[in-house]
N, C-alpha and C positions, 0 to 999 in steps of 0.2 A: 529269427523267423524270416523265412524266405519270402520273396515277393509273391510267389504263387500261393503260399499259405496265407499271407496277409490278404491277398485278393479274395481267396476262398472265404476267409472269415468275414470280410466286408460284404461279400455277396450273400452269405448266410444271414447276416444281420439285416440286410435289406429285404431278403425274402421273408424273414420272421416278422419284420415291421409291416410288410405288405400284407401278409396273411392275417395278422391281427387287425390291420386297418380295414381290410375287406370284410372280415367277419363282423367287426364292430359296426361298420357302415351298413351292412345288410340288416343287422339286428335293429339299428336305429330307424331304418326305413320302415321295417315292420311295426316298430313301436309307434311311429308317426302315422302309418296307415291305419292302425287299430286304435289310435288316439289313447294310448296307454297313459295313465298317470305317471309322474316321475318315479314314484316308488317302484312300480312294476318295470318301467323302462330300465332303471339302473340295475335292478335284480336280474334282468335278462342279459345285461352286459357283463356283470361281474364273473359269471362262470367262464366266459370267453377269456377274460383276463387271466384267470387262474390256469386255464388250459394252455394258453400260449406262453406263459412265463414260468409255470411250475410252482407258483406261490401256493401257500396253504390257505391264506385268508386275504380278503380285500376289504377296504373300508373307504367310505366317502362321506364327507360333511359338506353340504351345500344347501342352497335355498330351495324350498319346494314351491308348489303353486300358490300357497298361501303366504309366500314371501317370509316364511319362518325357517330358521336354520335347523336342519335335521341330520342325523347320522344314519348311514346305511352300511350294513356289514354282510359279508357272505363268507362261509367256511368257518371251521373251528366252532368253539362254544358260542352259542347265541349271546350277543351283546358283550363279548369279551375279546376285544382286539388286544394284541400283546402290549401295545403302547397307548397310553391315555390320549384321547382325542385332543384335549386342551394342550397337552405337551406337543402334539404334532403341529397344531395351528399356531402355537407360539413361535415356531420357526417359519412355517410356510406363509404366515401373514406378513412376514418381512420380505416375501418374494424369494425365499431361499429353499433349496431342496434339502432333504434330510436322508441320511443313512445312519442307522443306529442299532446297536444290539440291545435286545429287550428280552432277558431271560433266555429261553430256548429258541428265540427267533432273531432274525435280522429284518429290520423294517426299513423300507424305502418309502419316501413320501415327497409330494410336490404340490405346489399351489394350483388351484383351478383359476384360470384367468380368462375372463370373458370380455373381449373388446377393451383390454387394459384395466379392467376392474376385477379386484380379487373377489372370487365367488365361492371360496371354500378350499378344500384340500382333498387329495386322494392318496391312499397308501396301500402297500402290499407287505405281507409278512411271509418270510421264508424260514424253513427249519434250518437252524444254524448248523446242525450236524451234516446236512447234505448240501449246504450252500457253497457254491464255487465262487470265490472272490474274483476270479478271472472273468466271470460273466456279469459283474456288477454294472459295467458300462452298458451292456446290452439290455439288462433288466431295467435300468433307469430309462433307457431310450424307449423300450416297449411301454413302460408306464406313461411316459410322455405322449407317445402315439395314441394310446387309449384316451388319455385326458384331452388331447386336442379334438378327438371325435366327440367326446362328451361335452366339451366346451361349446361346440357348435349347436348341440342339442339344447344346452342351457341358455343359449343366447336369447331365445324368446322369453324365457323366464327373467333373464337379466334385464331385458328391455322393459318387461312388465314391472319389475321391481323398481327400475329407474323412474318410470312414469308414475308409479305409485308414490314414490318418495317426493317427486316434484309436485304432483297434484295435491298431496297432503300438505306440502309447504304452501301452495297457492291457497288452498282452502283455509288453512290456519291463519295465513296472513290476512285474508279478507274477513275473518271473524273479529278483527280488531274493532273495539267499540266506536272509535272515530274512523269514519269511512275513508277519509283522506289518508290517514296513516296506513290503513289496510291496503289501499290501492297502491300506494308507493312501495310497500313491502312486497306485494304480489308482482309488481312490475320488475322489481329487482330480482325476484326469483326467475321470471321469464328472461331477463337480460342474461342471466348466468347459464341458461339452458336452451334458449332458442335464438338462432341467428337472425335477428331482425334489425333493420336500419331505423325506420321511422314508426312512430305510433301516435295516433290522435284519438283520444277518448273524450267524449262529451256526453253528459246526461244531466237531467233535471227532473223535478217532480212535475207530473203532467198537469197539475192544477196551479202552476206557478207561472202565469203569463209574464210577470215582470222579470223573471229570470234570476231571482235572488238565490234560488236553490241550485243554480247552474254550477256544475263541477267540470273541470277540464284538466287534462294532462297532455302535454305535447313532448314527445321524445324525437330528437333528430340525430341521425348518425350515432344512435345508441346512447345519447346523453340527454337527460332531462333539461329542456330549455324553458318551458312555461308551465305553470300550474295555477289553479284558482286560489291556492293558499297564499301564493306569493305573486300577486298580479304585477305584470309589467305594463305600466301605463301606456307605453307606445303601442301595444297590441290589445290591451284589455278591452277597450270599447269595440274594436273590430270583432274580437272573438265573441263577445256577448251579443253583438248584433247579428252575426252570421251563424252562430251555433244552432239556434232553433231551426233555421232553414236546412242546415245539414242534417239534423236529427230527423226532420220531416221528409228528407230526400228531395227537397226542392232546389237546393243550390249546393255547389261544391266549391264555392269561393273560399271557404275556410281552408280546405285542403290545398287549393291552388296557392293561397297566400304563403303556405309553408312548404311548397314544392312537393307535396305528397300526391303522386299521380296515379299509381296503380298498386293495389295491395289487397289483402284479405279483409273483407268487411263483415262485421257481425252487428245485427240489430239487437238492441237491448230493449226487451219488451216486458212491460209490467201488466199484471192482471191475467186472469184465465178467461172469464166470461167477456169482459170488456178489455180486450188486448190493446194496449197503447204502446207505441214506440216512444220510449223515454230517453233513449240514448243511441249512440253509434260508436263502434270501435273500428278503426282502420289501422292495419299493420302491414308494413312492407318488408319483404325479405332481403337480406344482404346478398342472397344468391339469385335473385330474380323471382324464384318460386320457392314455396315452402315444401319440404319433404313431408312424408306421411306422419313421421314422428312429431314434427313441429306443428303441423296442422292439428293433430290430436291435442297437443298441449294448449294451443290457442283456443281450441273449442272448449276444453275443460275450463280454462281461464274465463272464457265468456260465460259459461254456465254458472260458475261460482259468482261471477260479477253480477249476473242477472239476479241471482238470489239475494246478494247483498244489497243491490239497488231496491229490490222489493222491500227488504227490511228498512232501508233508508227512507223510502217513500212512505212507509207506514209510520215511522217515527215523525217524519216531516208533517204528515197530515194531522197526526194527533197534536203536535205542538202548535201547528199553524191555526188551530181552532182558537187559540188563546193569544199567541204572540205574533208580533210583526215578523216578516220574513227575515230581516236582518238579525233579529233576536234569536230566531230559530237557528239560523246559520251559526251564530256565536255559541249557542248552547251545545250544538252538535260537535263543536271543536273540543269539548271536554269529555274525557272518557267517563268521568263520574258525575255528569251534569245532573242526573236525577237526585243523587244524594247531596250534591253541592248546592243546587239551586231550587230544586222542586220539592224536596222533603218539607213537610209542614213546619213552620216556624213563625214566631211573632215578630212583626216588623212595623215600623211607622210608615204609613202610606197616605197619599192623597187619594180620596175616594170620590167617584162621580156616579150619580144616578141621573139619567136623562130620559124623560118620559114624554111621549107625544101628548099635546093638549087636545082635548076634544076627540080623542080617538073613537070613543063609543059612538058619538054622533056621526063622525065620518063613516064609520062602518055600517051603521044602521040606516042612515038617511042619504048618503051620497054614493058610496061604492056598492053596498048591498051584496053583490056577488062575492061569495067566500073566496073564490079564486083571485079576484081583484084585490080583496083585502090582504090576502096572503102575499100577492105580488108587491103591494104597497109596502108592507112591513119588511119584506125580504130586501127590496131595493133600497129603502131608507136606511135600514140597519147596516147594510153592507157598507154604505158610504160613511155612516157614523163610526163604525168600528175602524174603518180606514183612517178617519181623522184621529181616533184614539191612538192608533199605531204610529201615525205620522208625528205625533207629539211625544212619542216615547212611552205610551201607556200600555197596559195589559188589559185585554178584554176578559172580563170575568164571565158574564152570562147575560142572557136576556130573560126577563120575567114579563111575559106578555109583550107590551110595546115599550118596555123600559130597558135601556142599555145600562149595564153596570160595568165600571172599569176602575182601575187604580194605577197610580204612578209610584215608582220606587222599586218594587220587585221586577224581575227576579234577581237582578245583579246588585241592587243597592247602590247604583251609580249616582243617584240624585240626593242632594241634601234636602232639608225641609223646604227651603225657599224655592229651589228649582222644581221639586216635585209639585208644589202648589201652583207655581206659575205655569208649568206645562199643562196641568189639568185645567186651570182657568183659561188658557189659550184654547184648549180643546173644547171647553164649554162654549166659548164665543163662536168658534168655527162651526160647531154643531147647530147652534142657534141660527147663525147666518145661512148655513146650508138648508136648514129646514124651512126658512123663510122663502127660499127660492122655489119651493114646491107650489106656492100659490100662483106661479106663472103657468102651471100645467106642464112643466118640463119633465116631471116624472110620470104623472098620470094626467091626462087631459081633464078628467072629472074634477080635479082639485083646483082648476083655474078659477080665480076670483071668488072663491067661496067665502062666506061670512058666518061666524068669525073665521079668520084665516088659519091655516095650519101653523102651529107653533110648537114649542117644546118647553117644558119646565125642568130646571136642573137644580140639583142639590149637590154641594161640595163640602167635603170634610177632610180633616187631617187627624188621623187617630191610629192607635195600634190595631193591627189586623193579623189574625192567624191565617197565613196564606200557604198554599202548597197543593200537591196532587192528592185528592181525597177520593174515597169510594172505589167500587170495583172497576169503574171506567178510568180511574186516575185522572179525573178532570181537575184542572188547576183553578182554584177558587179561593175565596176568603170568607172568614167569619169573625164577627166581633159586635159588641154593642155599638161601636162607632159606625159600623155599616148600617145597623138597624136605625140609628138616629139619622143617618144620611137619607135613608129611604123616607123617614117621617118628614124630614125637612123638604125633600123634593115634593112631597104631597102638599106642603104648605105653599109652594111656589105657584105663581100665576103663569099664564102664557108668556113665554120669552123672558121669564125671570131666571136669574142665576143666583141662588141663595147660598150663602157660605156660613158654616158654623164658626163660632168665635175662635175655636182652636185653629181653624184654617186661616182666618184673618191674621192671627198672631204669627203663624208660621210663614205666611206670605211676605210679611215684613214691610208693608206699605199701607197705611190707613187711607191714603188718598184714593186708592182703587175701589173703596167700598162706601156705601151709604151709611146712615146712622144705624145704631144698634137697635134690634127689635127682639121681641120675645113672643113665643107661641106655646100654648099648652097643647100637648098631644096625648093620645091614649097610651096607657101602660108606662108612662114616664113621670116620675114624681116631680122633678124640677122642669120648668119650662125650657124650651130650646132657645138658646141665645144665638142670634145670627145677624148677618148683614147681607145686603144685596151687592153683587159685583156690578160696578158701573159699566 
């Protein structure tokens, strides 16, 4: 072959490629202008490919707008391409081109590659009887030219598919029952797909002024450095002190402490009617600014995180009605905490009934105003329940002005001696606190009244069926032992702490109690046997 012939052949190839490229590019512009679905867009391109190559059939397998893999074919018998699609992609999925005889046809195929990601395959079928092997190189080149144009069109779908895959991973990660596990998994997904340097995430329940529900994660230079599950004592106090101010937008000292100066910020808001800022997310880019793709993923992460925090705050609020904040936090570290700790079961527990003495007289003769009566009970019981929690107890419920609690559940950490001694300590604290009301510290109307405000307490140690019961899944307990504790509390005078004999035996020290007494009560055949706590 002379140089002139070789040059002419090369020019013919370039001209053929340019004509196909121009025709395909024009068709794609029209498809984009008319906002054609992928199905129609590809079917407008396939006739051009056949015209410019002389092929009899064209075939494409790629992702559609629903991110589902589909086959498209043109020419020949409908749905009958000479070579099976799976056999084609078995080769092209390895990044290789294919040229193979298939019956009366010669098939050319190559992978579709969008930004380095395999996105399917395209193929042409030529009649073998008229196929010129000398044109094989040109035909492969023309197929590649057409595929490159199609690749550009598919890029938006590829980006959507990638985002869909990542956002699905983020969503699935944050569905983990333990919120800390979900956040860690979601951050790992982000680390693999978004170029960020630093991240600071803090959130807590809006009704937790003590900060026991505070969660935080700090990532620096792409590496996790601090989180609330594994507190670093050198910075733990500072984080817990400054996090509420950061959440409220009042201080940036926490960001400054970790050198996080400028980044994308998202407020984490709970509630629809009463919107409350419960957290803040700050992320800095490794490139100074985030591109549109990364911004979108961070926004999706924030949206999913907001919803997960809503679920978390709902769980926290439900559990916080009964358990101390530290107990709630511990429960929520178990994926199966409901089945493991809250399902109804019979356990031995120390039981407390604490009832205000003379409440009816105080209500009718001193406070009188229903709002003041309600305020009195609300403020008194809040502190009493706090004392129950501080001694490791569980708040069962209030019946009128009587607080009911028990020690032992939900974890069973206490033996009989510790459960009884903790409940006795709580009874003394409740008695001492109630006595302070006579100074008027809670309500001025109570100052110096006679007889003074007091509390009558009954304690018992007995089997109790405890767990989440009823449609509201309230954590409570039932047993004859609880009923007897209520009866014993009814026997107690102002500021007396009466203990059933079973409690005295479990307590393990007779010196702490007075002499044995008995009392007959309604609906109980045998008299109650009890002693007073000194």
